[in-house]
C-alpha positions in Angstrom: 1.8 24.4 9.0 3.0 21.5 6.1 6.2 19.9 6.3 9.3 21.0 4.5 9.9 17.7 1.4 11.8 16.5 -1.2 8.9 16.3 -3.4 5.2 17.8 -3.5 2.4 16.1 -5.6 -0.1 18.4 -6.4 -3.5 16.4 -6.7 -4.9 13.6 -5.0 -6.8 11.7 -7.8 -5.7 8.0 -9.0 -2.6 9.4 -10.4 -1.4 11.7 -8.1 -1.4 9.2 -5.2 -0.3 6.1 -7.4 2.5 8.3 -8.6 3.4 8.7 -4.6 2.8 5.4 -3.9 5.4 4.2 -7.2 8.2 6.7 -5.5 8.0 5.4 -2.2 8.1 1.8 -3.6 11.3 3.2 -5.1 12.8 4.4 -2.2 11.8 7.9 -2.4 9.3 8.4 0.4 10.4 12.3 1.3 7.0 13.4 -0.7 4.4 15.3 0.2 0.9 14.5 -1.6 -1.5 17.8 -1.3 -5.1 17.4 -1.9 -8.0 20.3 -1.9 -10.8 18.1 -1.4 -11.4 16.5 2.1 -10.1 13.5 0.7 -8.5 11.4 -2.1 -10.4 10.1 -5.1 -13.5 12.3 -5.1 -13.7 14.5 -8.5 -12.7 13.2 -11.8 -11.2 9.7 -10.3 -14.7 9.0 -7.9 -16.9 9.4 -11.7 -14.7 6.8 -13.5 -16.2 3.5 -14.7 -13.1 1.3 -13.7 -12.1 -0.6 -16.6 -9.0 -1.8 -17.0 -7.7 -3.1 -20.3 -4.0 -4.4 -21.5 -4.8 -4.7 -25.3 -3.2 -1.8 -26.9 -1.7 -0.7 -30.4 2.3 -0.7 -29.5 4.4 -3.1 -27.5 4.7 -0.3 -25.0 1.6 1.1 -24.1 0.4 -2.9 -24.0 3.4 -3.6 -21.3 2.7 0.1 -19.6 -1.1 -1.2 -19.1 0.6 -4.5 -17.8 1.9 -2.9 -15.5 -0.7 -1.2 -13.9 -2.6 -4.4 -13.6 0.3 -6.0 -11.6 0.1 -3.2 -9.2 -3.6 -3.4 -8.7 -2.9 -7.0 -8.1 -0.1 -6.2 -5.4 -2.6 -3.7 -4.2 -5.2 -6.5 -3.8 -3.1 -8.2 -1.3 -2.8 -5.1 1.2 -4.9 -4.0 4.1 -6.9 -1.8 1.6 -7.6 -3.0 -1.7 -8.4 -1.3 -4.6 -11.6 -3.9 -5.0 -9.5 -5.5 -8.1 -11.8 -8.4 -10.0 -10.0 -9.9 -12.9 -12.5 -11.3 -14.3 -11.0 -10.8 -17.7 -12.1 -9.1 -21.3 -14.0 -9.3 -25.2 -13.0 -6.8 -27.5 -15.9 -7.3 -30.5 -15.2 -6.4 -34.1 -18.0 -6.1 -36.1 -16.4 -5.8 -39.2 -13.2 -7.5 -41.2 -11.4 -4.2 -40.9 -11.5 -4.0 -37.3 -10.8 -7.8 -37.2 -7.7 -6.8 -39.0 -6.4 -4.2 -36.2 -7.4 -7.3 -33.4 -4.9 -9.3 -35.5 -2.5 -6.2 -34.7 -3.1 -5.6 -31.4 -2.5 -9.1 -30.5 0.6 -9.3 -32.3 2.0 -6.1 -30.0 0.2 -8.5 -26.9 1.9 -11.2 -27.9 5.7 -9.1 -28.1 4.2 -8.0 -24.7 4.0 -11.2 -23.2 0.4 -10.8 -22.9 -1.8 -13.6 -22.9 -5.2 -13.0 -25.5 -6.6 -15.3 -27.8 -9.0 -15.3 -30.8 -12.7 -17.0 -29.7 -15.4 -18.4 -31.7 -18.7 -16.9 -31.3 -20.0 -20.0 -29.3 -17.0 -19.5 -26.7 -17.6 -15.9 -26.7 -21.3 -17.3 -25.7 -20.7 -19.0 -23.3 -18.3 -16.6 -21.5 -21.3 -14.1 -22.0 -24.6 -16.1 -21.9 -26.7 -12.9 -23.0 -25.0 -10.8 -25.7 -25.7 -11.6 -29.3 -22.5 -12.8 -31.5 -23.8 -13.6 -34.3 -22.7 -10.6 -36.5 -19.1 -10.7 -35.1 -16.4 -11.1 -37.5 -13.7 -11.9 -34.3 -13.5 -11.6 -30.3 -10.7 -11.0 -28.7 -9.7 -12.7 -25.6 -8.1 -11.0 -22.8 -8.2 -13.1 -19.4 -6.2 -11.0 -17.2 -8.3 -7.8 -17.5 -10.8 -6.5 -15.2 -11.9 -3.8 -13.2 -12.1 -1.9 -10.1 -13.5 0.5 -7.7 -12.0 3.8 -8.8 -12.3 5.7 -5.3 -11.1 2.4 -3.9 -8.3 2.8 -5.8 -6.9 5.9 -4.8 -7.6 4.6 -0.7 -5.5 2.0 -1.1 -2.6 3.8 -2.9 -2.8 6.1 -0.2 -3.3 3.4 2.5 -0.6 1.7 1.3 2.0 5.0 0.3 1.9 5.8 4.0 3.0 3.1 5.3 5.8 3.4 3.1 6.2 6.8 5.0 4.3 9.3 2.3 2.3 12.3 4.3 -1.3 13.6 2.8 -2.6 16.7 3.8 -5.9 17.3 2.3 -8.3 20.4 2.4 -5.4 21.9 1.6 -5.4 24.4 -1.7 -2.4 25.1 -3.6 -2.2 29.1 -3.6 1.5 29.7 -5.3 5.0 28.1 -6.1 8.0 29.4 -4.7 11.1 30.1 -7.5 14.5 30.4 -6.9 16.9 31.0 -9.1 14.3 29.8 -11.7 13.8 26.4 -10.1 11.2 25.0 -7.7 11.7 25.8 -4.2 8.6 25.8 -2.7 4.9 26.4 -2.4 2.5 28.8 -0.9 -1.4 26.8 0.3 -4.5 28.1 2.5 -2.5 26.1 5.0 0.8 27.7 5.2 3.9 26.9 3.6 6.0 24.2 2.4 9.8 24.0 0.7 10.6 21.3 -1.6 12.8 20.7 -4.7 10.5 19.0 -7.2 6.7 19.8 -7.5 4.7 17.0 -9.3 1.7 18.4 -11.1 -0.9 15.9 -11.4 -3.8 18.1 -11.0 -6.3 16.8 -13.6 -8.6 19.0 -15.0 -6.9 22.5 -13.0 -3.7 20.7 -14.4 -2.9 23.8 -16.3 -3.9 26.6 -13.5 -1.3 24.9 -12.0 1.6 24.7 -14.7 0.3 28.5 -14.8 1.6 29.2 -11.2 5.1 28.0 -12.5 5.0 30.6 -15.4 4.3 27.6 -18.0 1.6 27.4 -20.1 0.3 24.1 -21.9 -2.2 22.7 -24.1 -4.6 20.6 -21.9 -8.0 20.2 -22.1 -10.7 18.8 -20.0 -12.8 16.9 -22.7 -16.8 15.7 -21.4 -17.3 11.7 -20.6 -20.7 9.8 -19.6 -21.8 6.4 -18.8 -25.3 4.9 -17.2 -25.3 2.2 -15.0 -28.9 0.5 -15.1 -31.2 -1.0 -12.2 -30.5 -4.7 -11.8 -31.1 -7.4 -14.9 -31.4 -10.6 -14.7 -28.5 -13.2 -15.8 -26.1 -10.4 -15.1 -23.5 -11.7 -12.7 -20.1 -9.8 -11.3 -17.8 -12.6 -12.9 -18.5 -11.4 -16.5 -16.0 -10.0 -18.7 -15.8 -6.7 -19.1 -16.3 -5.6 -23.1 -15.7 -3.2 -25.5 -17.4 -2.7 -28.7 -15.2 -0.2 -30.5 -17.1 0.4 -34.0 -20.2 1.5 -31.7 -17.1 3.3 -29.8 -19.2 1.3 -26.6 -17.7 -0.4 -23.9 -19.2 -1.9 -20.3 -19.3 -4.1 -17.5 -21.6 -5.6 -14.7 -22.1 -2.8 -11.6 -24.1 -3.6 -8.7 -26.4 -6.4 -10.5 -26.9 -4.0 -13.7 -25.0 -2.9 -16.7 -22.8 -0.5 -17.3 -22.4 0.8 -20.5 -19.8 4.0 -21.7 -19.1 5.3 -25.1 -17.0 7.9 -26.7 -19.3 10.3 -28.4 -18.4 11.5 -32.1 -19.3 15.2 -31.2 -17.2 16.2 -28.3 -17.9 18.6 -25.6 -14.6 20.3 -24.2 -13.4 23.1 -21.9 -10.8 25.8 -22.4 -9.2 25.6 -19.3 -8.6 29.4 -19.4 -12.9 29.6 -19.2 -12.7 28.7 -15.8 -10.6 29.8 -12.5 -7.8 28.0 -10.5 -10.4 28.3 -7.6 -12.9 26.1 -9.3 -13.2 23.0 -11.1 -14.7 23.0 -15.0 -18.4 23.5 -14.7 -20.5 20.5 -13.8 -21.5 18.1 -16.3 -25.1 18.6 -17.4 -26.4 14.5 -18.5 -26.8 14.7 -21.9 -29.6 12.1 -22.3 -29.5 11.8 -26.1 -26.0 11.3 -26.1 -27.0 8.5 -23.1 -29.6 7.2 -25.3 -27.9 6.8 -28.5 -25.3 4.4 -26.6 -28.3 2.5 -25.4 -29.8 2.2 -28.7 -26.6 1.2 -30.1 -26.2 -1.7 -27.9 -29.4 -3.4 -28.4 -28.8 -5.0 -31.3 -26.1 -7.2 -29.4 -27.8 -7.2 -25.8 -31.3 -7.1 -26.4 -32.3 -7.2 -22.9 -30.8 -3.9 -22.3 -33.2 -1.4 -23.7 -35.9 -1.9 -21.7 -33.6 -1.7 -18.1 -33.8 1.6 -16.2 -31.2 3.6 -15.9 -30.2 4.4 -11.9 -27.1 6.4 -12.3 -25.2 8.4 -14.5 -21.3 8.8 -14.3 -19.7 11.8 -15.7 -16.9 13.9 -15.0 -14.0 15.5 -17.6 -10.7 13.6 -18.2 -8.3 15.7 -19.9 -6.7 15.0 -23.3 -3.4 16.5 -25.1 -3.4 17.2 -28.4 -1.4 14.5 -29.8 -3.3 12.0 -27.4 -0.1 11.0 -25.4 0.8 12.0 -21.5 2.5 14.3 -20.2 4.8 13.3 -17.9 8.5 14.8 -16.7 10.3 17.7 -15.9 10.1 20.5 -17.7 12.8 22.2 -19.4 12.4 25.8 -18.6 11.3 25.0 -14.8 14.0 22.6 -13.2 12.0 20.8 -10.6 8.5 21.3 -12.2 7.1 17.8 -13.7 3.8 16.9 -14.9 2.1 13.7 -14.5 -1.1 14.5 -16.3 -2.9 14.6 -19.7 -3.6 11.1 -19.3 -6.4 10.7 -21.8 -9.1 9.0 -20.0 -6.5 6.5 -18.7 -5.6 7.9 -15.6 -7.3 5.4 -13.2 -6.8 2.2 -15.5 -3.1 3.4 -16.3 -1.8 5.1 -12.8 0.0 2.3 -11.8 2.1 2.6 -15.2 1.8 6.1 -15.4 3.9 6.2 -11.4 6.6 3.5 -13.6 6.9 6.3 -15.8 7.5 9.0 -13.3 9.8 7.5 -11.8 11.8 6.4 -14.7 11.6 10.2 -16.0 13.1 11.4 -13.2 15.4 8.7 -11.7 16.7 6.6 -14.7 19.9 8.7 -16.4 18.6 6.8 -19.5 15.4 6.7 -19.8 13.5 5.2 -22.8 12.5 6.4 -25.9 9.0 6.4 -25.2 9.1 8.1 -22.0 10.9 11.0 -23.7 8.5 11.0 -26.1 6.0 11.8 -23.7 8.0 14.9 -21.9 5.8 18.0 -21.6 9.0 19.8 -23.5 7.3 19.5 -26.7 4.6 22.1 -26.0 7.0 24.1 -24.9 8.9 26.9 -26.4 6.0 28.7 -28.5 2.7 29.9 -27.5 0.0 27.0 -28.0 -2.7 27.4 -30.6 -5.4 26.9 -28.6 -8.0 26.5 -31.1 -6.0 24.2 -33.1 -5.0 22.2 -30.0 -8.3 22.0 -28.6 -9.8 20.5 -31.9 -6.9 18.0 -31.7 -7.6 17.1 -28.2 -11.1 16.7 -28.9 -10.4 14.5 -32.2 -8.3 11.9 -29.7 -11.4 11.6 -27.7 -13.8 12.1 -30.7 -11.6 8.6 -32.6 -10.8 7.1 -29.1 -11.7 3.8 -31.3 -10.5 4.9 -34.6 -8.6 2.1 -36.8 
């Protein structure tokens, strides 16, 4: 039997356990997290690349990312750390148009209180000696960016939330949601039932199916994402900064002595969540070597030594995207007590600390801010989604991830 709880969170990925930690830190400890896998952080979270960047195009989003970094720093001092490495990051512009975008992003960083600075080519080379910066128009440096190990993030959240009283039930699959007079009253699982007043949907690629159990239909689309890791390469040390090259749609860092390189595909592959059952994840991702080889070819001009390096591992998964590129966070007006915390647009792991903060604000602040209100799932409720158009829009969000 499962314990009755004030709040049940469905989904033990970085977002679900991060929300549990944020709730507990805010004093709401009567929380149960259910996860159908044998452990937390084993599905989409486990496939994450682990970069965490704070430079964003608005003050609100920048502060959200800063809160995530502050959370990782805090967890790093705990008994089960997230393997946080604050190595900084370089954002590389190859054109004046992109450099102008960087200047706007720096203005947002300045307004948010985030330390950034533009580096000349000599200083950029000093920070990443193997990279060729001769053709760059600008390099924006953020010293407090970094990376973590995604599964360690989930384990750290779980350990620290449990210390505050949160309970966890793994190998537990949601089978139904009990409603009483139109509001959430409990759950049914393969391990029995539990009463609750609030259910938080943090089920990632299955978030659509969980919402359907409550009679809600929300446009949440899994979109394929891939990256690769090479064998160890000479000159790659763990203290080298993360990097992003928006015009090449690429990002990367050092991992296990090799190069981790990922990117955003101009023609994405997405899934309609109605095409697979709630008992399954989306179909397995088949490694698309032409796409990964394209990442490598694009990056060779900046890091010539990357081309001959053998690829040792491929990370691939189905992060979820929304048609407007914004999170789904907050209570659904049609079903009181049913709360969304998903549709993270590939920011689930890196943004998990900030997402937890937004969730707490949406639930318990009598006057949540404009940004939190803009993330309400109610923007997609009240009418039947145009699935074809919504899927196209969500795919476009992915394909233009680094758009100016």
